[in-house]
Phi, psi and omega in degrees: 000131181282129179273328181198156178205161175208154178224138174224154177220138183209162178291151183279055176261142184300329180291345178277350177299317179295320177301312181300315181300313182289320180298315179294317180298319180297318180292316181292337184299341177295345176274002180055052180288162172289164178300321179295316179298318179296319177297321178302312181296314180300318181294315180296316179297317179302315179297315182295316180294318178299320177299317179299316182293309187280314185265312183296312183252002179048047177064025173276110187283001184260010178259171182241150175241137180244136176235132173239139178231131180236135176245129177223110184063236179255024179244147178236141174237126180243125179244122179244124187227138173231167178241043184272212188288339182082174182244125182292314184227099185298316181298319178295316181297332181277351180291135177304139178075357177282135173219142176272356181231063179298337179297337180264006181054046177281150183279338181073026182248008185306305181292324178298317178297313180301315180297322184285334183264345181243164179284329177211152179223127175234137180237124174241131182207147176223129181304131179079355183240341176120185186223142176236125178252127179243116182248137177228145178209138176259135182254158176052037178289134182247000000 
């Protein structure tokens, strides 16, 4: 059973990445996370939103990114979705150092960072239709 939820949608402008990170962190703060846990979530959200902007929409600022956040008990689920170009090979895209945009000198560590900071990462994508990133994290685990 969901205890709380929120949804936001914003243009795929790079300056909105910070907004997304802070908005999700503010919502998640009701779980009384440690500073480290909050930083983990902010970093993962930042990576996912940046991927949508740079890779999904190829820096087209007139598209939208949607974020949904669900809290259930001491767990949070963050869904970041775009309707961009999609990912041809998800497993390849998840490999450390892989980037589809070497021209931009990207590090290719986005999915690796998301996986390391969250308890689970799921990627759903369809070419020409977009990508959905589902991040989950449990807080105050003892």
